C-alpha positions as MATLAB code, in Angstrom:
seq = 'MMNLSDPEILFIDSTHPLLPESLEQAGFICEQYPGYKYNDFLKIIGKYSGIIIRSGISPDRQFLEKAVNLKFIARVGAGMENIDEDFARSRGIICFNAPEGNRDAVAEHTLGMLLVLMNNLLRADTQVRKGQWLREENRGEEIMGKTICIIGYGNMGSAFAQRLSGFGARVIAYDKYKTGYSCNFVEECDMHTVFNETDILSLHVPLTAETDYLVNNEYLANFSKPIRLINTSRGRVVKTSDLIKKIEEGKVTGAALDVIEYEKKTLENLENIPADFNYLAQSDKVVLSPHIAGWTKESSAKLAEVLVKKILENFRAK';
ca = [
      -0.048    0.019   -0.028;
       1.345    3.520   -1.181;
       0.917    6.359    1.404;
       0.067    9.744   -0.259;
       1.469   12.771    1.389;
      -0.513   14.741   -1.001;
      -3.954   13.133   -0.700;
      -5.814   15.385   -2.921;
      -8.251   13.716   -5.718;
      -9.956   15.502   -8.562;
     -13.342   14.162   -9.329;
     -13.618   15.512  -13.081;
     -17.187   13.877  -13.674;
     -20.139   13.554  -11.159;
     -20.463   10.335   -9.225;
     -22.659    8.659   -6.352;
     -21.892   10.935   -3.234;
     -20.924    7.678   -1.533;
     -17.703    7.944   -3.577;
     -16.336   11.301   -2.376;
     -18.136   10.445    1.309;
     -16.259    7.153    1.643;
     -12.638    8.739    0.637;
     -12.959   11.575    2.786;
     -13.731    9.530    5.713;
     -10.405    7.609    4.506;
      -8.558   11.012    5.121;
      -8.472   12.069    1.264;
      -9.368   15.449    0.264;
     -11.995   15.579   -2.871;
     -12.105   18.377   -4.870;
     -14.526   19.211   -7.888;
     -15.187   21.911  -10.458;
     -18.073   21.542  -12.534;
     -18.115   23.485  -15.601;
     -14.314   23.104  -15.957;
     -13.192   21.795  -19.436;
     -10.164   19.981  -20.647;
      -8.015   23.024  -20.787;
      -8.851   24.072  -17.376;
      -8.284   20.778  -15.669;
      -4.539   21.055  -17.356;
      -3.909   24.128  -15.355;
      -4.546   22.417  -12.206;
      -4.085   18.818  -12.580;
      -0.670   18.975  -11.576;
      -1.121   18.908   -7.470;
      -3.374   15.607   -7.555;
      -2.618   12.829   -6.712;
      -5.758   10.828   -7.911;
      -8.378   11.649  -10.424;
     -12.095   10.050  -10.856;
     -13.293   10.200  -14.348;
     -16.495    8.545  -16.394;
     -16.239    9.746  -19.818;
     -16.067   13.677  -19.602;
     -12.390   14.249  -20.650;
      -9.835   12.025  -21.872;
      -6.744   11.762  -20.109;
      -4.399   11.558  -23.136;
      -0.811   12.175  -23.268;
      -0.828   15.631  -23.021;
      -2.952   15.636  -20.018;
      -0.741   13.351  -18.141;
       2.390   14.966  -18.877;
       0.943   18.039  -16.784;
      -0.240   15.250  -13.891;
       3.249   15.232  -12.327;
       1.973   14.145   -9.068;
      -0.847   11.590  -10.424;
      -0.680    8.120   -9.038;
      -4.195    6.703   -9.983;
      -6.919    7.160  -12.073;
     -10.065    5.758  -11.350;
     -12.671    5.160  -13.844;
     -16.463    5.048  -12.738;
     -17.559    2.113  -15.310;
     -15.865   -0.502  -16.934;
     -14.554    0.879  -20.454;
     -11.192    2.182  -20.314;
     -10.687    3.429  -23.979;
     -10.608    7.092  -22.937;
      -7.227    6.664  -21.004;
      -4.103    6.426  -22.224;
      -3.365    3.147  -20.232;
       0.031    2.579  -21.818;
       1.391    6.174  -21.431;
      -0.319    6.082  -17.899;
       1.330    2.813  -16.892;
       4.892    4.452  -18.091;
       4.781    6.903  -15.566;
       3.439    4.482  -12.717;
       0.338    5.598  -12.629;
      -2.403    2.625  -11.852;
      -5.806    2.725  -13.584;
      -8.805    1.303  -12.090;
     -12.289    0.711  -13.382;
     -15.229   -1.071  -11.927;
     -16.556   -3.870  -14.285;
     -17.951   -5.346  -11.100;
     -20.159   -2.780  -10.264;
     -22.538   -2.853  -13.180;
     -22.059   -6.216  -14.512;
     -25.574   -7.307  -13.097;
     -27.274   -4.297  -14.670;
     -25.492   -5.077  -18.089;
     -26.646   -8.713  -17.906;
     -30.263   -7.866  -17.085;
     -30.488   -5.348  -19.936;
     -29.033   -7.669  -22.458;
     -31.714  -10.397  -21.692;
     -34.229   -7.837  -21.470;
     -33.132   -6.746  -25.026;
     -33.167  -10.617  -26.080;
     -36.667  -11.187  -25.011;
     -37.636   -8.113  -26.677;
     -36.214   -9.129  -29.954;
     -37.239  -12.726  -30.117;
     -41.024  -11.664  -29.344;
     -41.267   -8.632  -31.589;
     -42.190   -6.564  -28.326;
     -41.444   -3.431  -30.009;
     -43.350   -3.641  -33.121;
     -46.481   -5.361  -31.382;
     -46.338   -2.607  -29.025;
     -46.377   -0.137  -31.362;
     -49.096   -1.674  -33.613;
     -51.287   -2.418  -30.396;
     -51.099    1.266  -29.719;
     -52.378    2.162  -33.099;
     -55.271   -0.014  -32.681;
     -53.433   -3.052  -34.858;
     -54.387   -6.501  -33.382;
     -51.853   -8.335  -35.538;
     -50.897  -11.773  -34.002;
     -49.682  -13.967  -36.624;
     -47.568  -11.774  -38.125;
     -45.852  -11.238  -34.586;
     -45.346  -15.107  -33.898;
     -42.264  -14.992  -31.734;
     -39.408  -17.561  -31.326;
     -38.449  -19.062  -27.903;
     -35.005  -19.139  -26.271;
     -35.156  -22.459  -25.396;
     -33.240  -24.670  -27.710;
     -31.089  -21.749  -29.098;
     -27.407  -21.532  -29.009;
     -26.335  -18.454  -27.942;
     -22.649  -17.373  -28.048;
     -21.089  -14.549  -25.946;
     -17.841  -13.225  -27.307;
     -15.896  -12.053  -24.286;
     -16.471  -13.925  -21.137;
     -15.224  -11.097  -18.303;
     -17.672   -9.565  -15.918;
     -20.648   -8.729  -18.588;
     -20.420  -11.972  -20.496;
     -20.362  -14.232  -17.370;
     -23.099  -12.311  -15.635;
     -24.893  -12.355  -18.804;
     -24.246  -16.463  -18.729;
     -25.681  -16.773  -15.389;
     -29.002  -15.061  -16.514;
     -29.682  -17.347  -19.431;
     -29.191  -20.580  -17.286;
     -33.106  -21.265  -16.573;
     -33.843  -20.698  -20.169;
     -33.008  -24.065  -21.711;
     -30.649  -22.859  -24.378;
     -27.122  -23.862  -24.946;
     -24.691  -21.204  -24.031;
     -21.539  -21.143  -25.379;
     -18.543  -18.432  -25.117;
     -15.023  -17.381  -27.049;
     -12.530  -15.449  -25.266;
      -9.495  -15.007  -26.673;
      -7.118  -14.124  -23.444;
      -9.126  -16.810  -21.265;
      -9.246  -20.635  -21.199;
     -10.959  -23.027  -18.687;
     -13.657  -21.318  -17.948;
     -16.604  -23.866  -18.836;
     -18.917  -24.385  -15.991;
     -22.712  -25.069  -15.270;
     -23.600  -21.918  -17.072;
     -21.324  -21.945  -20.097;
     -19.326  -23.961  -22.456;
     -16.002  -22.852  -23.591;
     -15.361  -22.962  -27.633;
     -13.620  -22.115  -30.549;
     -14.242  -19.709  -33.250;
     -15.079  -22.500  -35.702;
     -17.940  -23.568  -33.305;
     -19.080  -19.991  -32.972;
     -19.504  -19.158  -36.557;
     -21.012  -22.760  -37.052;
     -23.465  -23.126  -34.449;
     -24.617  -19.938  -33.023;
     -28.173  -18.600  -33.475;
     -27.811  -15.513  -31.281;
     -24.620  -13.628  -30.752;
     -23.992  -11.383  -27.820;
     -20.935   -9.099  -27.485;
     -19.233   -8.188  -24.671;
     -15.622   -7.062  -25.288;
     -13.896   -3.849  -24.441;
     -13.160   -1.434  -27.288;
      -9.475   -1.919  -28.251;
      -7.266   -1.825  -31.484;
      -8.401   -5.949  -31.917;
     -11.946   -5.026  -31.281;
     -12.507   -1.788  -33.225;
     -15.026   -3.084  -35.903;
     -14.640   -6.437  -34.957;
     -18.127   -7.359  -36.392;
     -18.039   -6.223  -40.010;
     -19.109   -7.800  -43.319;
     -16.520  -10.189  -43.330;
     -16.922  -11.712  -39.485;
     -20.746  -11.841  -40.138;
     -20.363  -13.659  -43.419;
     -18.791  -16.470  -41.699;
     -21.842  -17.347  -39.735;
     -23.703  -20.861  -41.340;
     -26.962  -19.494  -39.857;
     -28.890  -16.455  -39.744;
     -28.280  -14.860  -36.306;
     -29.485  -12.071  -33.955;
     -26.989   -9.928  -32.840;
     -27.016   -7.853  -29.468;
     -24.332   -5.550  -28.589;
     -24.273   -3.722  -25.251;
     -20.314   -3.425  -25.238;
     -19.272   -0.614  -27.395;
     -20.549    0.835  -30.474;
     -17.530    0.896  -32.537;
     -17.148   -3.080  -32.063;
     -19.772   -3.311  -34.971;
     -19.468   -1.606  -38.134;
     -22.974   -0.360  -38.664;
     -22.860   -0.151  -42.326;
     -21.890   -3.942  -42.850;
     -24.898   -4.829  -39.926;
     -27.448   -3.044  -42.458;
     -26.061   -5.106  -45.306;
     -26.296   -8.423  -43.650;
     -29.829   -6.985  -42.220;
     -31.149   -6.707  -45.677;
     -29.343   -9.835  -46.957;
     -31.345  -11.887  -44.327;
     -27.960  -12.996  -42.396;
     -28.981  -11.118  -39.343;
     -32.311  -11.463  -38.661;
     -32.538   -8.940  -36.033;
     -30.368   -6.704  -33.772;
     -30.503   -5.403  -30.417;
     -28.348   -2.405  -29.840;
     -27.356   -0.489  -26.509;
     -24.551    1.223  -28.250;
     -24.017    2.788  -31.563;
     -20.703    3.470  -33.316;
     -21.895    7.219  -33.754;
     -21.739    7.851  -29.999;
     -19.691   11.037  -28.827;
     -16.527   10.231  -26.373;
     -18.772   11.274  -23.538;
     -21.410    8.751  -24.061;
     -23.991   11.136  -23.844;
     -25.301   11.931  -27.317;
     -24.762   10.797  -30.657;
     -22.846   13.097  -33.394;
     -22.328   13.277  -37.204;
     -25.572   11.068  -37.633;
     -25.393    9.581  -41.132;
     -28.178    7.864  -43.065;
     -27.204    4.296  -41.303;
     -28.349    5.348  -38.170;
     -31.632    6.658  -40.120;
     -32.026    2.913  -41.204;
     -31.590    1.383  -37.702;
     -34.147    3.654  -36.176;
     -36.719    2.953  -38.808;
     -35.974   -0.744  -39.137;
     -38.681   -3.036  -36.809;
     -35.818   -5.435  -36.800;
     -33.640   -3.315  -34.633;
     -34.078   -2.740  -30.916;
     -32.293    0.416  -29.618;
     -31.375    1.921  -26.316;
     -29.268    5.160  -25.289;
     -26.172    3.338  -23.870;
     -27.965    2.723  -20.864;
     -27.323   -1.337  -20.214;
     -25.495   -0.577  -17.150;
     -27.144    2.617  -15.849;
     -29.557    1.578  -12.813;
     -29.980    3.075   -9.676;
     -28.465    0.254   -8.097;
     -25.398    0.069  -10.143;
     -24.093    3.832   -9.778;
     -23.491    2.772   -5.854;
     -22.114   -0.172   -6.952;
     -19.678    1.548   -8.917;
     -18.823    3.456   -6.061;
     -17.966    0.912   -3.959;
     -16.087   -0.983   -6.106;
     -13.692    1.964   -6.830;
     -13.412    2.852   -3.058;
     -12.360   -0.543   -2.325;
      -9.772   -0.749   -4.974;
      -8.382    2.757   -4.121;
      -8.264    1.950   -0.381;
      -6.456   -1.260   -1.024;
      -3.545    0.302   -3.011;
      -3.249    3.842   -1.302;
      -3.682    5.384    1.918;
      -3.942    9.372    3.161;
      -1.140   10.182    4.990;
];
């Protein structure tokens, strides 16, 4: 454990009050400057030992060069793509995230999107509100008996597999960086099995150089059966234009997207919206939500609890 002689922590984004309250009880000094922008933070970052962020700014090389006393960065969430982790590590800065805090929320949301997709609930709801009573046209399919493939078997993927355990489906998973995780909830498999046996594909990978546009035309063309696709990871894992091609070809029979490649880095809105997004918005084969899979009342507190524990396991206010 490291003693911090200057235990000042800068909160760049708002968080659950449990986080600053717990750190202050442990002797840290927590400061926040609502309304500050990137350049404002550059002027003051030099005095802080730790920073708490969500997605408001990106601690890039320029930022970290100014952070001469920084010992840790704590990300209130799972994704770390807005942090220059390599450069941070080269300067001895520890980076924390908190996927344990919102994995249950993501798992439940993913399951909810799957049920909406399988039972045509979005389309049926719209029709009934218009006085249309179309039963045969909205005949759904059961999860039971389907092969559901999880790509990325970390906190989110494993939590989703657990939620699926009562549905009578075969659940398989592929993770490039893990082995030996087969259990009562999931069967570890290779990509040959993924491409040949999947009915439903659910993405749970971080956004990295390897996963940027991982799911593109070539990737989707490898599936031997038509599939349904769920993405609750990061928008740029899926190339939207290629997904649309496969929907039009019938290779993808439905998609549930909590994330879109056109999201701003702050994850709060969309930017430079192209025609492809309008296609998704108008398609009754697509279910959309605004990056809220991990965004529950409970997860807000859990994320704070996880980060408090990780910080206090590594640092102490002197």
